[in-house]
C-alpha positions in Angstrom: 124.5 44.6 105.1 126.3 47.8 104.2 129.7 48.9 105.3 130.6 52.4 106.3 133.5 54.0 104.7 135.8 56.5 106.3 135.9 59.8 104.4 138.8 62.2 104.9 137.4 65.7 105.4 140.7 67.5 106.2 141.8 70.4 104.0 144.7 69.4 101.7 146.6 72.6 102.7 146.3 72.0 106.4 144.8 74.3 109.0 144.9 78.0 108.4 145.4 79.9 111.7 146.5 83.3 110.7 145.4 83.5 107.1 144.6 86.6 105.2 141.6 88.6 106.4 138.4 88.2 104.6 137.6 90.9 102.1 135.8 93.8 103.7 132.1 94.1 102.8 131.0 97.4 101.4 128.7 99.2 103.9 125.2 99.7 102.6 124.3 103.3 101.6 122.6 105.0 104.5 119.4 106.9 103.8 119.8 110.6 104.5 117.1 113.3 104.7 117.7 115.3 101.6 115.4 118.1 100.6 113.8 115.8 98.0 113.2 113.1 100.6 111.6 115.6 103.0 109.4 117.0 100.2 108.3 113.5 99.3 107.5 112.7 102.9 105.4 115.8 103.2 103.6 115.1 100.0 102.8 111.5 101.3 101.6 112.9 104.6 99.4 115.4 102.8 97.9 112.8 100.4 97.3 110.2 103.2 96.9 111.7 106.6 94.9 114.8 105.7 92.0 112.9 104.0 92.0 110.3 106.8 91.7 113.1 109.4 88.9 114.7 107.4 87.0 111.4 107.2 87.3 110.8 110.9 86.1 114.3 111.8 83.2 114.1 109.3 82.1 110.8 110.8 81.4 112.5 114.1 79.8 115.6 112.6 75.9 115.5 112.7 75.7 116.7 109.1 78.6 114.7 107.7 80.5 117.8 106.8 83.9 118.2 108.6 83.6 121.9 109.3 80.0 122.0 110.7 79.7 122.6 114.4 78.7 119.9 116.8 79.6 116.3 117.4 77.5 113.2 117.5 77.3 109.5 117.0 74.2 109.5 114.8 76.1 108.1 111.7 77.4 105.2 113.8 74.0 104.5 115.2 72.5 104.5 111.7 75.1 102.0 110.4 75.2 99.6 113.3 71.4 99.7 113.6 70.8 98.7 110.0 70.3 94.9 109.7 71.9 94.8 106.3 75.2 95.9 107.8 75.7 92.5 109.5 75.0 90.7 106.3 77.6 92.8 104.6 80.1 92.1 107.3 79.4 88.3 107.0 79.9 88.5 103.2 83.2 90.3 103.8 84.4 87.7 106.2 83.5 84.8 103.9 85.2 86.6 100.9 88.3 87.2 103.0 88.5 83.6 104.2 87.9 82.3 100.6 90.6 84.5 99.1 93.1 83.6 101.9 92.5 79.9 101.3 92.7 80.2 97.6 96.0 82.2 97.7 97.5 79.8 100.2 96.5 76.8 98.0 97.9 78.3 94.8 101.0 79.6 96.5 101.7 76.3 98.2 101.2 74.4 94.9 103.6 76.8 93.1 106.2 76.6 95.9 106.0 72.8 95.8 106.4 72.8 92.0 109.4 75.1 92.2 111.0 72.9 94.9 110.4 69.7 93.0 111.5 70.7 89.5 114.9 71.8 88.4 
């Protein structure tokens, strides 16, 4: 049978009621819209949004070119009507699940090793 010991957890200096205030934390620098930041945002928009918009418009164009007149769903019908498309989607799902399980296994093992070793 074990006995419990009383441990004194009081501060040796006694309670501090009106002590010195804690050191003030430095406020993090706030991001501002400088001309350089605006230029970089515009460049990012140009390099990402413009090609995506052109791809979207071209996907509805009958000829596949974004500036040709007319709209249609012929490309979507071709893709979804092809039996090989569903095999490719199945392969993609299997690959994604395999990669996820592999990454979780390796990550979990490494996390366990880091936690258990000094």
